[in-house]
C-alpha positions in Angstrom: -7.0 4.4 19.7 -10.4 5.9 19.0 -9.1 7.1 15.6 -9.1 3.5 14.3 -12.9 3.2 14.8 -13.8 6.3 12.8 -15.5 5.6 9.5 -13.0 7.8 7.7 -10.0 5.9 9.0 -9.5 4.0 5.7 -8.8 7.4 4.1 -6.4 8.2 6.9 -4.6 5.0 5.9 -4.4 6.2 2.3 -3.0 9.5 3.6 -0.4 7.8 5.8 0.7 5.5 3.0 0.7 8.4 0.5 3.7 9.9 2.4 5.5 6.6 2.4 4.9 6.3 -1.3 6.4 9.8 -1.8 9.5 8.8 0.2 9.7 5.6 -1.7 10.0 7.2 -5.1 11.9 10.3 -3.9 14.7 8.3 -2.5 15.1 6.2 -5.7 14.7 9.1 -8.1 17.3 11.4 -6.6 20.2 9.3 -8.0 19.1 9.7 -11.6 19.2 13.5 -11.3 22.3 13.9 -9.2 24.6 11.8 -11.5 26.5 14.9 -12.7 27.1 16.2 -9.2 28.2 12.8 -7.9 30.5 12.2 -11.0 32.7 15.1 -9.8 33.7 12.8 -6.9 33.0 9.4 -8.4 34.3 9.5 -12.0 32.9 6.1 -13.0 29.4 7.7 -13.0 30.4 9.8 -16.0 29.8 6.7 -18.2 26.2 6.1 -19.1 26.9 2.4 -19.4 28.3 2.3 -15.8 25.4 4.4 -14.5 22.9 2.2 -16.3 24.4 -0.8 -14.5 23.7 0.9 -11.1 20.1 1.7 -12.0 19.6 -1.8 -13.4 21.0 -3.4 -10.2 18.3 -1.8 -8.2 15.7 -3.1 -10.6 17.0 -6.7 -10.8 17.1 -7.0 -7.0 13.8 -5.3 -6.6 12.4 -7.7 -9.2 13.8 -10.8 -7.5 12.4 -9.7 -4.2 8.9 -8.7 -5.4 7.3 -12.2 -5.4 8.9 -12.9 -2.1 7.6 -9.6 -0.7 4.1 -10.3 -2.0 4.1 -13.8 -0.4 5.2 -12.3 2.9 2.7 -9.5 2.6 -0.1 -12.0 2.4 1.0 -13.8 5.6 2.4 -11.2 8.1 1.3 -8.0 9.7 1.6 -5.5 6.8 1.9 -2.5 9.2 5.2 -3.8 10.5 6.4 -4.9 7.1 5.8 -1.3 5.8 7.5 0.2 8.9 10.6 -2.0 8.5 10.8 -1.4 4.8 10.7 2.4 5.2 13.2 2.4 7.9 15.7 0.3 6.0 15.6 2.1 2.7 15.8 5.4 4.5 18.9 4.2 6.3 20.3 3.1 2.9 19.6 6.6 1.5 21.5 8.2 4.4 24.4 5.8 3.8 24.6 6.9 0.1 25.8 10.2 1.4 28.9 8.4 2.8 29.7 6.6 -0.5 33.2 7.2 -1.8 33.5 5.0 -4.9 31.4 3.3 -7.6 31.3 0.0 -5.7 29.7 1.7 -2.7 26.9 3.2 -4.8 26.3 -0.1 -6.6 25.8 -2.2 -3.5 23.8 0.5 -1.6 21.5 0.8 -4.6 21.1 -3.0 -4.6 20.3 -2.9 -0.9 17.6 -0.3 -1.6 16.1 -2.7 -4.1 15.6 -5.3 -1.3 14.0 -2.9 1.2 11.8 -0.9 -1.2 10.4 -4.1 -2.8 8.7 -5.0 0.5 6.5 -1.9 0.4 4.2 -1.8 -2.7 2.6 -5.3 -2.4 1.9 -4.7 1.3 0.6 -1.2 0.8 -1.7 -1.9 -2.1 -3.2 -5.1 -0.6 -3.8 -3.2 2.7 -5.6 -0.5 0.8 -7.6 -3.1 -1.1 -8.7 -4.6 2.2 -9.9 -1.2 3.5 -11.7 -0.4 0.2 -13.5 -3.5 -1.1 -15.6 -2.0 -3.8 -17.0 1.3 -4.8 -14.0 3.7 -4.2 -11.1 1.3 -4.7 -9.8 2.9 -7.9 -9.9 6.4 -6.3 -8.1 5.1 -3.1 -5.4 3.4 -5.1 -5.1 6.4 -7.4 -4.6 8.8 -4.6 -1.9 6.5 -3.1 -0.2 6.4 -6.5 0.0 10.2 -6.6 2.4 9.9 -3.7 4.7 8.0 -6.0 4.4 10.7 -8.6 5.0 13.4 -6.1 8.1 11.6 -4.8 9.3 11.3 -8.4 8.9 15.1 -8.8 10.6 15.9 -5.5 13.4 13.6 -6.4 13.8 15.4 -9.6 15.1 18.4 -7.6 18.0 16.3 -6.3 20.4 18.0 -8.6 19.1 21.5 -7.6 19.4 20.7 -3.9 22.9 19.2 -4.4 24.0 22.5 -6.0 22.8 24.4 -2.9 24.2 22.0 -0.3 26.1 18.9 -1.6 25.0 15.5 -2.9 26.1 14.0 0.3 24.0 16.2 2.5 21.0 15.7 0.2 21.1 12.0 0.8 21.6 12.5 4.5 18.6 14.8 5.0 16.2 12.9 2.8 17.1 9.6 4.5 16.6 11.1 7.9 13.1 12.2 7.0 12.0 8.7 6.3 13.4 7.3 9.5 11.5 9.9 11.5 8.2 9.2 9.6 8.6 5.4 10.3 8.2 6.3 14.0 4.9 8.1 13.2 3.6 5.0 11.4 4.2 2.8 14.4 1.6 4.9 16.3 -0.9 5.7 13.5 -1.1 2.8 11.1 -3.3 -0.3 11.7 -3.4 -3.7 10.0 -6.7 -5.0 8.6 -7.4 -8.5 7.4 -10.6 -10.0 6.0 -10.1 -13.0 8.3 -11.9 -12.9 11.6 -10.0 -12.4 14.8 -11.0 -15.9 16.0 -9.4 -17.4 12.9 -6.2 -15.4 13.4 -6.0 -16.4 17.0 -6.5 -20.1 16.1 -3.6 -19.9 13.6 -1.3 -18.3 16.2 -2.0 -21.2 18.6 -0.8 -23.9 16.1 2.5 -25.6 16.6 5.4 -24.0 14.7 5.9 -27.0 12.4 2.2 -27.3 11.5 2.0 -23.5 10.9 5.0 -23.7 8.5 3.4 -26.6 6.6 0.1 -24.8 6.4 1.8 -21.7 5.1 3.8 -23.6 2.4 0.6 -25.3 1.3 -1.2 -21.9 1.1 1.7 -20.4 -0.9 1.6 -23.4 -3.3 -2.2 -23.0 -3.6 -1.9 -19.3 -4.4 0.8 -19.7 -7.0 -1.1 -22.6 -8.6 -4.3 -20.5 -8.8 -2.5 -17.5 -10.3 -0.4 -19.4 -12.8 -3.5 -21.3 -14.1 -5.5 -18.2 -14.6 -5.5 -16.8 -18.2 -6.7 -13.4 -17.0 -3.7 -13.1 -14.6 -1.3 -13.9 -17.4 -2.9 -11.1 -19.5 -2.6 -8.7 -16.6 1.0 -9.8 -16.1 1.7 -9.1 -19.8 0.2 -5.7 -20.1 1.8 -4.6 -16.7 5.2 -5.8 -17.9 4.9 -4.2 -21.3 3.9 -0.8 -19.9 6.7 -1.0 -17.4 9.3 -0.6 -20.2 8.5 3.1 -20.8 7.5 3.5 -17.1 11.0 2.7 -15.9 12.7 4.3 -18.9 11.1 7.7 -18.2 12.2 7.4 -14.5 15.8 6.4 -15.2 16.7 8.1 -18.5 14.2 10.9 -19.4 16.2 13.6 -17.5 19.3 12.5 -19.5 17.4 12.4 -22.8 16.1 16.0 -22.2 19.5 17.2 -21.1 21.3 15.8 -24.1 18.6 16.3 -26.7 17.6 19.8 -25.8 21.1 21.0 -24.7 20.0 22.1 -21.2 21.7 21.6 -17.8 20.7 18.6 -15.7 19.6 20.9 -12.9 16.8 21.9 -15.2 16.3 18.8 -17.2 15.7 16.7 -14.1 12.7 18.8 -12.8 11.3 19.2 -16.3 11.3 15.5 -16.9 10.0 14.5 -13.5 7.6 17.3 -12.6 5.7 17.3 -16.0 5.1 13.5 -15.8 4.3 13.6 -12.1 1.9 16.5 -12.4 0.1 14.9 -15.4 0.0 11.5 -13.7 -1.6 13.2 -10.6 -4.3 14.6 -12.8 -4.7 11.3 -14.5 -5.3 9.3 -11.4 -7.6 11.9 -9.9 -9.7 11.8 -13.0 -9.2 8.1 -13.8 -10.0 6.8 -10.3 -13.5 8.2 -10.0 -14.1 7.7 -13.7 -13.2 4.0 -13.4 -15.2 3.5 -10.2 -18.3 5.1 -11.8 -17.9 3.3 -15.1 -17.5 -0.1 -13.4 -20.8 0.3 -11.7 -22.5 0.3 -15.1 -20.1 -2.0 -16.9 -17.8 -4.5 -15.2 -15.1 -3.7 -17.7 -15.2 0.0 -16.8 -11.8 -0.1 -15.0 -10.3 -2.0 -18.0 -11.6 0.6 -20.4 -10.3 3.5 -18.3 -6.8 1.8 -18.2 -6.9 1.2 -22.0 -7.5 4.9 -22.6 -4.4 5.6 -20.6 -2.3 3.1 -22.7 -3.7 4.7 -25.9 -2.4 8.1 -24.8 1.1 6.8 -23.9 1.7 5.5 -27.5 1.9 8.8 -29.4 3.6 10.4 -26.3 6.5 8.0 -26.5 7.0 8.7 -30.2 7.0 12.4 -29.6 9.5 12.0 -26.7 11.9 10.3 -29.0 11.6 12.4 -32.1 10.5 15.8 -30.7 13.2 18.5 -31.1 11.9 21.4 -29.0 11.2 22.1 -25.4 7.5 22.5 -26.2 7.4 19.0 -27.8 9.2 17.5 -24.8 6.8 19.0 -22.3 3.8 18.1 -24.4 5.0 14.5 -24.7 5.7 14.3 -21.0 2.3 15.7 -20.0 0.5 13.3 -22.4 2.5 10.3 -21.2 2.0 11.2 -17.6 -1.8 11.7 -17.9 -2.1 8.3 -19.7 0.1 6.6 -17.2 -2.1 8.0 -14.4 -5.3 6.5 -15.9 -3.4 3.2 -16.3 -1.7 3.1 -12.9 -4.8 3.9 -10.8 -6.5 0.7 -12.1 -3.9 -2.0 -11.9 -4.7 -3.3 -8.4 -8.5 -2.7 -8.9 -8.4 -4.7 -12.1 -6.4 -7.4 -10.3 -9.1 -7.5 -7.6 -11.6 -8.5 -10.2 -9.8 -11.7 -10.9 -7.7 -12.6 -7.8 -9.1 -13.1 -4.2 -7.9 -11.1 -1.3 -5.7 -13.8 0.2 -3.5 -13.9 -2.9 -3.3 -10.3 -4.0 0.0 -9.5 -2.4 1.6 -12.5 -4.1 0.0 -11.6 -7.4 1.2 -8.0 -7.3 4.6 -9.1 -6.3 4.9 -11.3 -9.4 3.6 -8.4 -11.5 6.3 -6.2 -10.0 8.9 -8.8 -10.7 8.0 -9.0 -14.4 7.9 -5.2 -14.7 11.2 -4.7 -13.0 13.0 -7.4 -15.0 11.9 -6.1 -18.3 12.5 -2.5 -17.1 16.0 -3.4 -16.1 16.7 -4.8 -19.5 15.3 -1.6 -21.1 17.4 0.5 -18.8 20.6 -1.2 -19.9 19.7 -1.1 -23.6 18.9 2.7 -23.3 22.2 3.3 -21.6 24.0 1.7 -24.5 21.9 3.5 -27.1 22.7 6.7 -25.2 26.4 6.1 -25.6 25.8 6.0 -29.4 23.5 9.0 -29.4 20.4 6.8 -30.2 18.4 7.0 -27.0 15.7 9.0 -28.8 15.1 6.1 -31.1 14.8 3.8 -28.2 12.1 5.9 -26.5 10.1 6.0 -29.7 10.3 2.2 -30.2 8.8 1.6 -26.8 5.4 2.7 -28.2 5.2 -0.8 -29.8 5.4 -2.5 -26.4 2.5 -0.4 -25.1 0.4 -1.2 -28.2 0.8 -4.9 -27.5 -0.2 -4.3 -23.9 -3.3 -2.5 -25.0 -4.3 -5.4 -27.3 -3.8 -8.0 -24.6 -5.9 -5.9 -22.1 -8.9 -5.5 -24.4 -9.0 -9.0 -25.9 -8.5 -11.2 -22.8 -9.9 -9.6 -19.7 -13.6 -10.3 -19.2 -14.5 -9.9 -15.4 -17.6 -11.3 -13.8 -17.3 -9.3 -10.5 -15.9 -6.1 -9.1 -14.2 -7.8 -6.2 -13.4 -11.5 -6.3 -13.8 -13.1 -2.8 
């Protein structure tokens, strides 16, 4: 197709994946805002502890799958990996509308964790191969706004459920993803830094030798990553910031509904839209800012990310201890803007220390660490919520972000913008 040869095709790739990112977060976010509507038919969801277990199940499975997904993304056609991932999690979303008890929801949510885990490492490494230098933070940032938009749209799950039903909401949102997967088959194209001759030579190898070579390559990638101090620092600050990142996705609507005494149909959109809007602004400012800063100083992307972390700290304290709608919105906007600055630069920072052939694996490990600690935080917040102490839990997460900031600024000292 002539479209593939256009110089602007990399930006078309970003646009195509932006929609997938929106569907990714929309489908996972809906459950947190439709809990009240679903609890009418599935009474076990009335318990915050039981609901927390469902949310954590997704995160544990997603976490276990993330390194595997990253390894796979480094070694297969990422276009088809993305298409399959989108199709499966959309089918799971449709199936959620047929759930009749707690067990159905639990296992479907776990299945969503498997399918959604395949997407992010493949998508981000694909974008990084299309944008190898100057505009990488902007490209990654634009893609991440799709996640925020999906979070915001998912926040309207309770509202849509009121107009239709929670079952129909799952059905229609899932169908949209399946239809879009068909469009990706036609429009999305893989890109690898390896030459076509090298790829053809690999495909001609006997199966046994190909498997042995892949196992050696996997071992080499893991050995390189685990022996790199910079990667451990990136892993630490990514995991630490994932605690409030997942907490706001899974529990902020509940915190606002309980703390402010408002209905979930309004608390959900307030919690998700404010953060999503501010995160969108954050990445649109932070992406170009980091790209320009990094041309003058190799730590420009790190400094941009650290500014974001610095804003998240007071925002979390205000989320926990604020007592008015104004305070809640202010905290969400501040947190979202800071998170946008941070989120736009995770993969670009990783590219300064990890070569292209291992980035999917690296990001998969990062996702695993973020999901595991986020799952623990989700369970803890659920128990705190049962005792009326969720606000304290949110405020305490500021300490984790402070540790992430310190690790980021003291350890990371890049020598290039894009490690080959």
